[in-house]
SEBABA-423280 format. One line per 2 residues: number of its first residue (from 1); their letters; for each residue z, y, x of N, C-alpha, C, CB. Coordinates in Angstrom, 1 decimal, padded with zeros to 4 digits. Glycine has a CB too. Example, Ala and Ser with C-alpha at 12.3 -4.5 7.8 and 13.67 -1.06 7.14 Angstrom:
BEGIN
1 = as = 007.8:-005.7:013.2:007.8:-004.5:012.3:007.8:-003.3:013.2:009.0:-004.5:011.3 ~ 007.1:-002.2:012.8:007.1:-001.1:013.7:007.9:000.0:012.9:005.7:-000.6:014.1
***
This chain:
BEGIN
1 = ms = 037.1:-027.9:-020.8:035.8:-027.3:-020.8:035.5:-026.7:-022.2:034.7:-028.2:-020.4 ~ 035.1:-025.5:-022.1:034.8:-024.8:-023.4:033.3:-025.0:-023.7:035.2:-023.3:-023.3
3 = ps = 033.0:-025.0:-024.9:031.6:-025.1:-025.3:030.9:-023.9:-024.8:031.4:-025.4:-026.8 ~ 029.8:-024.0:-024.3:029.0:-022.9:-023.8:027.8:-022.6:-024.7:028.5:-023.1:-022.3
5 = sp = 027.3:-021.4:-024.5:026.1:-021.1:-025.3:024.9:-021.8:-024.8:025.9:-019.5:-025.3 ~ 023.9:-021.9:-025.6:022.6:-022.5:-025.2:022.0:-021.8:-024.0:021.6:-022.6:-026.4
7 = ae = 022.1:-020.5:-023.9:021.6:-019.8:-022.7:022.3:-020.2:-021.4:021.7:-018.3:-022.9 ~ 023.6:-020.4:-021.5:024.3:-020.8:-020.3:024.0:-022.2:-019.9:025.9:-020.6:-020.5
9 = ea = 023.9:-023.1:-020.9:023.5:-024.4:-020.7:022.1:-024.5:-020.0:023.5:-025.3:-022.0 ~ 021.2:-023.7:-020.5:019.8:-023.7:-019.9:019.9:-023.2:-018.5:018.9:-022.9:-020.8
11 = sd = 020.7:-022.2:-018.2:020.8:-021.7:-016.9:021.4:-022.7:-016.0:021.7:-020.4:-016.9 ~ 022.5:-023.4:-016.4:023.1:-024.4:-015.6:022.1:-025.6:-015.4:024.4:-025.0:-016.3
13 = lk = 021.3:-025.9:-016.4:020.4:-027.0:-016.3:019.3:-026.6:-015.2:019.7:-027.3:-017.6 ~ 018.8:-025.4:-015.3:017.8:-024.9:-014.3:018.4:-024.9:-012.9:017.3:-023.6:-014.7
15 = sl = 019.6:-024.5:-012.8:020.3:-024.5:-011.5:020.4:-025.9:-010.9:021.7:-023.8:-011.6 ~ 020.8:-026.8:-011.8:021.0:-028.2:-011.4:019.6:-028.8:-011.0:021.6:-029.0:-012.5
17 = qr = 018.6:-028.4:-011.7:017.2:-028.9:-011.4:016.8:-028.4:-010.1:016.2:-028.5:-012.5 ~ 017.0:-027.1:-009.8:016.7:-026.6:-008.4:017.4:-027.3:-007.3:017.0:-025.0:-008.4
19 = ef = 018.7:-027.5:-007.5:019.4:-028.2:-006.5:018.9:-029.6:-006.3:020.9:-028.3:-006.9 ~ 018.5:-030.3:-007.4:018.0:-031.7:-007.3:016.6:-031.6:-006.5:017.8:-032.3:-008.7
21 = es = 015.8:-030.7:-006.9:014.5:-030.6:-006.2:014.6:-030.3:-004.8:013.6:-029.5:-006.9 ~ 015.6:-029.4:-004.4:015.8:-029.0:-003.0:016.3:-030.3:-002.3:016.9:-027.9:-002.9
23 = hl = 017.2:-031.0:-002.9:017.7:-032.2:-002.3:016.6:-033.3:-002.1:018.9:-032.8:-003.1 ~ 015.8:-033.4:-003.2:014.7:-034.3:-003.1:013.7:-033.9:-002.0:013.9:-034.4:-004.5
25 = gy = 013.4:-032.6:-001.9:012.5:-032.2:-000.8:013.1:-032.5:000.5:012.3:-030.7:-001.0 ~ 014.4:-032.3:000.7:015.0:-032.6:002.0:014.9:-034.1:002.3:016.5:-032.2:001.9
27 = qs = 015.1:-034.9:001.2:015.1:-036.4:001.4:013.6:-036.8:001.8:015.5:-037.1:000.1 ~ 012.6:-036.2:001.1:011.3:-036.6:001.4:010.9:-036.2:002.9:010.3:-036.0:000.4
29 = ny = 011.3:-035.0:003.3:011.1:-034.6:004.7:011.8:-035.5:005.7:011.6:-033.1:004.9 ~ 013.0:-035.9:005.3:013.8:-036.8:006.2:013.1:-038.1:006.3:015.2:-036.9:005.7
31 = li = 012.6:-038.6:005.1:011.9:-039.9:005.0:010.6:-039.9:005.9:011.6:-040.2:003.6 ~ 009.9:-038.8:005.8:008.6:-038.7:006.6:009.0:-038.6:008.1:007.9:-037.4:006.2
33 = qt = 010.0:-037.8:008.4:010.4:-037.8:009.9:010.9:-039.1:010.4:011.5:-036.7:010.0 ~ 011.6:-039.8:009.6:012.1:-041.2:009.9:010.9:-042.1:010.1:013.0:-041.7:008.9
35 = mf = 009.9:-042.1:009.2:008.7:-042.9:009.4:008.0:-042.6:010.7:007.8:-042.8:008.2 ~ 007.8:-041.3:011.0:007.1:-041.0:012.2:007.9:-041.3:013.4:006.7:-039.5:012.2
37 = sc = 009.2:-041.2:013.4:010.0:-041.5:014.5:009.9:-043.0:014.8:011.4:-041.1:014.4 ~ 009.7:-043.8:013.8:009.5:-045.3:014.0:008.2:-045.5:014.7:009.6:-046.0:012.6
39 = fk = 007.1:-044.8:014.2:005.8:-045.0:014.8:005.7:-044.5:016.2:004.8:-044.3:014.0 ~ 006.6:-043.5:016.6:006.6:-042.9:017.9:006.8:-044.0:019.0:007.8:-041.9:018.0
41 = yl = 007.5:-045.1:018.7:007.8:-046.1:019.6:006.6:-047.1:019.7:009.0:-046.9:019.3 ~ 005.7:-047.0:018.7:004.6:-047.9:018.7:003.3:-047.3:019.3:004.3:-048.3:017.2
43 = ip = 003.3:-046.0:019.3:002.1:-045.2:019.8:002.3:-044.9:021.3:001.8:-044.0:018.9 ~ 001.5:-045.3:022.2:001.7:-045.0:023.6:001.2:-043.6:024.0:001.0:-046.0:024.5
45 = qp = 001.7:-043.1:025.1:001.2:-041.9:025.6:000.3:-042.2:026.8:002.4:-041.0:026.1 ~ -001.0:-041.7:026.7:-001.9:-041.9:027.8:-001.7:-041.1:029.0:-003.4:-041.7:027.3
47 = hg = -002.1:-041.6:030.2:-002.0:-040.8:031.4:-003.2:-041.0:032.3:-000.6:-041.1:032.1 ~ -003.5:-040.1:033.1:-004.6:-040.2:034.1:-004.4:-039.2:035.2:-006.0:-040.0:033.4
49 = ym = -004.4:-039.7:036.4:-004.2:-038.8:037.6:-004.7:-039.5:038.8:-002.7:-038.5:037.8 ~ -004.8:-038.7:039.9:-005.3:-039.3:041.2:-004.1:-039.1:042.2:-006.5:-038.5:041.8
51 = de = -003.7:-040.2:042.8:-002.5:-040.2:043.7:-002.9:-039.7:045.1:-001.9:-041.6:043.7 ~ -001.9:-039.7:046.0:-002.1:-039.2:047.3:-003.0:-040.1:048.2:-000.8:-039.1:048.0
53 = dk = -003.2:-041.3:047.8:-004.1:-042.2:048.5:-005.5:-042.2:047.9:-003.6:-043.7:048.4 ~ -005.8:-041.2:047.1:-007.1:-041.0:046.4:-007.5:-042.2:045.5:-008.2:-040.8:047.5
55 = ry = -006.5:-042.7:044.9:-006.7:-043.8:043.9:-006.6:-043.1:042.5:-005.8:-045.0:044.0 ~ -007.5:-043.5:041.6:-007.4:-043.0:040.2:-006.6:-044.0:039.4:-008.9:-043.0:039.6
57 = nl = -005.7:-043.4:038.6:-004.8:-044.2:037.8:-005.0:-043.8:036.3:-003.3:-043.9:038.2 ~ -005.3:-044.8:035.5:-005.4:-044.6:034.0:-004.5:-045.6:033.4:-006.9:-044.7:033.6
59 = gl = -003.8:-045.1:032.3:-002.9:-046.1:031.7:-002.3:-045.5:030.4:-001.9:-046.5:032.6 ~ -001.4:-046.4:029.9:-000.6:-046.0:028.7:000.8:-046.3:028.9:-001.2:-046.9:027.4
61 = tw = 001.7:-045.5:028.4:003.1:-045.7:028.5:003.8:-045.7:027.1:003.8:-044.6:029.4 ~ 004.5:-046.7:026.9:005.3:-046.8:025.6:006.8:-046.5:026.0:005.2:-048.3:025.0
63 = sd = 007.5:-045.8:025.1:008.9:-045.6:025.2:009.6:-046.3:024.1:009.2:-044.1:025.2 ~ 010.7:-047.0:024.4:011.5:-047.6:023.3:012.6:-046.7:022.8:012.0:-048.9:023.8
65 = qd = 013.3:-047.2:021.8:014.4:-046.3:021.2:015.5:-045.9:022.2:015.0:-047.1:020.0 ~ 015.6:-046.7:023.2:016.7:-046.4:024.2:016.2:-045.5:025.3:017.2:-047.6:024.8
67 = gl = 014.9:-045.1:025.2:014.3:-044.2:026.2:013.7:-044.9:027.4:015.4:-043.2:026.7 ~ 013.7:-046.2:027.4:013.1:-047.0:028.5:011.6:-047.1:028.3:013.8:-048.4:028.6
69 = td = 010.9:-047.1:029.4:009.4:-047.1:029.3:008.8:-048.4:029.7:008.9:-045.9:030.2 ~ 007.6:-048.6:029.2:006.8:-049.8:029.5:005.5:-049.2:029.9:006.7:-050.9:028.4
71 = ch = 005.1:-049.2:031.2:003.9:-048.5:031.6:002.8:-049.6:032.0:004.2:-047.6:032.8 ~ 001.6:-049.4:031.5:000.5:-050.2:031.8:-000.5:-049.3:032.5:-000.1:-050.9:030.5
73 = nl = -000.9:-049.7:033.7:-001.7:-048.8:034.6:-002.8:-049.5:035.2:-000.8:-048.2:035.7 ~ -004.0:-048.9:035.2:-005.2:-049.4:035.8:-005.4:-048.5:037.0:-006.4:-049.5:034.9
75 = ef = -005.4:-049.1:038.2:-005.6:-048.3:039.4:-006.9:-048.7:040.1:-004.4:-048.5:040.4 ~ -007.7:-047.7:040.4:-009.0:-048.0:041.1:-009.3:-046.9:042.1:-010.1:-048.2:040.1
77 = ry = -010.2:-047.2:043.0:-010.5:-046.3:044.1:-012.0:-046.3:044.3:-009.7:-046.7:045.4 ~ -012.6:-045.2:044.5:-014.0:-045.0:044.8:-014.1:-045.0:046.3:-014.6:-043.8:044.2
79 = ir = -015.0:-046.0:046.9:-015.2:-046.0:048.3:-016.7:-046.0:048.6:-014.5:-047.3:048.9 ~ -017.1:-045.3:049.5:-018.5:-045.3:049.9:-018.6:-045.5:051.4:-019.2:-043.9:049.5
81 = ns = -019.5:-046.5:051.8:-019.7:-046.7:053.2:-021.2:-046.9:053.4:-019.0:-048.1:053.6 ~ -021.8:-045.9:054.1:-023.2:-045.9:054.4:-023.5:-046.4:055.9:-023.9:-044.5:054.2
83 = er = -024.1:-047.6:056.0:-024.4:-048.0:057.4:-025.4:-047.1:058.1:-024.9:-049.5:057.3 ~ -026.3:-046.5:057.3:-027.3:-045.6:057.9:-026.6:-044.4:058.5:-028.3:-045.2:056.8
85 = la = -025.6:-043.9:057.8:-024.8:-042.7:058.3:-024.0:-043.2:059.5:-023.9:-042.1:057.2 ~ -023.5:-044.4:059.5:-022.7:-044.9:060.6:-023.5:-045.0:061.9:-022.1:-046.3:060.2
87 = lq = -024.7:-045.3:061.8:-025.6:-045.4:062.9:-025.9:-044.0:063.5:-026.9:-046.1:062.6 ~ -025.7:-043.0:062.8:-025.9:-041.6:063.3:-024.6:-041.1:063.9:-026.3:-040.7:062.1
89 = gq = -023.5:-041.9:063.9:-022.2:-041.5:064.5:-022.1:-041.9:065.9:-021.1:-042.1:063.6 ~ -020.9:-042.4:066.2:-020.5:-042.7:067.6:-020.3:-044.2:067.7:-019.3:-041.9:068.0
91 = pm = -020.7:-044.8:068.9:-020.4:-046.2:069.1:-018.9:-046.4:069.4:-021.3:-046.8:070.2 ~ -018.3:-047.5:068.9:-016.9:-047.8:069.1:-016.8:-048.8:070.3:-016.3:-048.3:067.8
93 = pd = -015.7:-049.0:070.9:-015.5:-049.9:072.0:-015.8:-051.4:071.6:-014.1:-049.9:072.5 ~ -015.7:-051.7:070.3:-015.9:-053.1:070.0:-017.4:-053.3:069.6:-015.1:-053.5:068.8
95 = gs = -018.3:-052.3:069.8:-019.7:-052.5:069.5:-020.1:-052.0:068.1:-020.1:-053.9:069.6 ~ -019.1:-051.7:067.3:-019.4:-051.1:065.9:-019.8:-049.6:066.1:-018.3:-051.3:064.9
97 = wq = -020.2:-049.0:065.0:-020.5:-047.6:065.0:-019.8:-047.0:063.8:-022.1:-047.4:064.8 ~ -019.4:-045.7:064.1:-018.6:-045.0:063.1:-019.1:-043.5:063.0:-017.1:-045.1:063.4
99 = yv = -019.2:-043.0:061.7:-019.5:-041.6:061.5:-018.4:-041.1:060.5:-020.9:-041.5:060.9 ~ -017.9:-039.9:060.8:-016.9:-039.3:060.0:-017.5:-038.0:059.4:-015.6:-039.0:060.7
101 = ea = -017.5:-038.0:058.0:-018.0:-036.8:057.3:-017.0:-035.6:057.4:-018.4:-037.1:055.9 ~ -017.5:-034.4:057.1:-016.6:-033.3:057.1:-015.4:-033.4:056.2:-017.4:-032.0:056.8
103 = ng = -015.6:-034.1:055.1:-014.5:-034.3:054.1:-013.5:-035.4:054.5:-015.0:-034.5:052.7 ~ -013.8:-036.1:055.6:-012.9:-037.2:056.1:-013.4:-038.6:055.7:-011.6:-037.0:055.5
105 = tv = -014.4:-038.7:055.0:-015.0:-040.0:054.6:-015.5:-040.7:055.9:-016.1:-039.9:053.5 ~ -015.1:-041.9:056.1:-015.5:-042.6:057.3:-016.6:-043.7:056.9:-014.3:-043.3:058.0
107 = ht = -017.7:-043.7:057.6:-018.7:-044.7:057.4:-018.8:-045.6:058.7:-020.2:-044.0:057.2 ~ -018.8:-046.9:058.5:-018.9:-047.8:059.6:-019.9:-048.9:059.4:-017.5:-048.5:059.8
109 = it = -020.3:-049.5:060.6:-021.2:-050.7:060.6:-020.7:-051.6:061.7:-022.7:-050.3:060.8 ~ -020.6:-052.8:061.4:-020.0:-053.8:062.4:-021.0:-053.9:063.5:-019.7:-055.1:061.7
111 = ae = -020.5:-054.5:064.7:-021.3:-054.7:065.8:-022.4:-055.7:065.5:-020.4:-055.2:067.0 ~ -022.1:-056.7:064.7:-023.1:-057.7:064.4:-024.3:-057.1:063.6:-022.5:-058.9:063.6
113 = ra = -023.9:-056.3:062.6:-024.9:-055.6:061.7:-025.7:-054.6:062.5:-024.2:-055.0:060.5 ~ -025.1:-053.9:063.4:-025.8:-052.9:064.2:-026.8:-053.6:065.1:-024.8:-052.0:065.0
115 = ka = -026.4:-054.7:065.7:-027.3:-055.5:066.6:-028.5:-056.0:065.8:-026.5:-056.6:067.3 ~ -028.2:-056.6:064.6:-029.3:-057.1:063.8:-030.2:-056.0:063.4:-028.7:-057.8:062.5
117 = fm = -029.7:-054.8:063.1:-030.6:-053.7:062.8:-031.5:-053.3:064.0:-029.8:-052.5:062.3 ~ -030.8:-053.3:065.2:-031.6:-052.9:066.4:-032.6:-053.9:066.7:-030.6:-052.7:067.6
119 = dk = -032.3:-055.2:066.5:-033.3:-056.3:066.8:-034.5:-056.2:065.8:-032.6:-057.7:066.7 ~ -034.2:-055.9:064.6:-035.3:-055.8:063.6:-036.1:-054.6:063.9:-034.7:-055.7:062.1
121 = th = -035.5:-053.5:064.2:-036.2:-052.2:064.6:-037.1:-052.4:065.8:-035.2:-051.1:064.8 ~ -036.6:-053.2:066.8:-037.3:-053.5:068.0:-038.6:-054.3:067.6:-036.4:-054.2:069.0
123 = eh = -038.3:-055.3:066.7:-039.5:-056.2:066.3:-040.5:-055.3:065.6:-038.9:-057.3:065.3 ~ -040.1:-054.4:064.7:-041.1:-053.5:064.0:-041.8:-052.6:065.0:-040.4:-052.7:062.9
125 = at = -041.1:-052.1:066.0:-041.7:-051.2:067.0:-042.7:-052.0:067.8:-040.6:-050.6:067.9 ~ -042.4:-053.2:068.2:-043.4:-054.0:068.9:-044.7:-054.3:068.1:-042.7:-055.4:069.3
127 = vm = -044.5:-054.6:066.9:-045.7:-054.7:066.0:-046.5:-053.4:065.9:-045.3:-055.2:064.6 ~ -045.8:-052.3:065.8:-046.4:-051.0:065.7:-047.2:-050.6:066.9:-045.4:-049.9:065.4
129 = ca = -046.6:-050.9:068.1:-047.3:-050.6:069.4:-048.6:-051.5:069.5:-046.3:-051.0:070.6 ~ -048.5:-052.7:069.1:-049.7:-053.6:069.1:-050.8:-053.1:068.2:-049.3:-055.1:068.7
131 = ml = -050.4:-052.6:067.0:-051.3:-052.0:066.1:-052.0:-050.7:066.7:-050.7:-051.7:064.8 ~ -051.2:-049.9:067.3:-051.7:-048.7:068.0:-052.7:-049.0:069.1:-050.6:-047.8:068.5
133 = dk = -052.4:-050.0:069.9:-053.3:-050.4:071.0:-054.6:-050.9:070.4:-052.6:-051.5:071.8 ~ -054.6:-051.6:069.3:-055.8:-052.1:068.7:-056.6:-051.0:068.2:-055.5:-053.1:067.6
135 = lr = -056.0:-050.0:067.6:-056.7:-048.8:067.1:-057.3:-048.0:068.2:-055.7:-047.9:066.2 ~ -056.6:-047.9:069.3:-057.2:-047.1:070.5:-058.4:-047.9:071.0:-056.1:-047.0:071.6
137 = ea = -058.3:-049.2:071.1:-059.4:-050.0:071.6:-060.6:-049.9:070.7:-059.0:-051.5:071.8 ~ -060.4:-049.7:069.4:-061.5:-049.6:068.5:-062.0:-048.2:068.4:-061.1:-050.0:067.1
139 = gm = -061.4:-047.3:069.2:-061.9:-045.9:069.2:-061.5:-045.1:067.9:-063.3:-045.8:069.4 ~ -060.6:-045.6:067.2:-060.2:-044.9:066.0:-059.0:-043.9:066.1:-059.8:-045.9:064.9
141 = md = -058.5:-043.8:067.4:-057.3:-042.9:067.6:-057.6:-042.1:068.8:-056.0:-043.7:067.7 ~ -058.4:-041.1:068.7:-058.8:-040.2:069.8:-057.8:-039.1:070.0:-060.2:-039.6:069.6
143 = ni = -057.2:-038.6:069.0:-056.3:-037.4:069.1:-054.9:-037.8:069.1:-056.6:-036.5:067.9 ~ -054.5:-038.6:070.0:-053.1:-039.1:070.1:-052.4:-038.3:071.3:-053.0:-040.6:070.3
145 = id = -051.3:-037.8:071.0:-050.5:-037.1:072.0:-049.5:-038.1:072.5:-049.8:-035.8:071.5 ~ -049.5:-038.5:073.7:-048.6:-039.4:074.3:-047.4:-038.7:074.9:-049.3:-040.3:075.3
147 = an = -046.2:-039.0:074.3:-045.0:-038.3:074.8:-043.9:-039.4:074.9:-044.6:-037.2:073.9 ~ -043.1:-039.3:075.9:-042.0:-040.1:076.1:-040.8:-039.5:075.4:-041.7:-040.4:077.6
149 = ae = -040.1:-040.3:074.6:-038.9:-039.8:073.9:-037.7:-040.1:074.7:-038.8:-040.4:072.4 ~ -036.9:-039.1:074.9:-035.7:-039.3:075.7:-034.5:-038.8:074.8:-035.7:-038.6:077.1
151 = pa = -033.4:-039.4:074.9:-032.2:-039.0:074.1:-031.8:-037.6:074.6:-031.1:-040.0:074.1 ~ -031.3:-036.8:073.7:-030.8:-035.5:074.1:-029.5:-035.5:074.8:-030.6:-034.6:072.8
***
């Protein structure tokens, strides 16, 4: 090696410094990527969807370094059953009642609950008729239209 001039030495030193900084920048990017890739296995991916049975699914999925997943899922379903709507539907052979909405939602009432409702309604109607008779006798109900209700 021959002795070089101070200008050449400064140029070589600056070149060496740029290479070192470039290498250091590459190492720090690699280090950051490595750190985040480690956290990738610790941070789950959330999911939420509705399946074909109209159940809602919410959960988290972890993936390990081998690509295998660990899925934690909460599954729930919204169900509505209106006995009042069921009584507006059709009687079933077992004595229950059923009403089907346009969107396919089915409302039902059991035979026992329907009978209990009918008995309670009959009891209320009997009390109401007795009250109307007493009002007529007292002369407080002169403008009553008497009509028989028949099913359509």
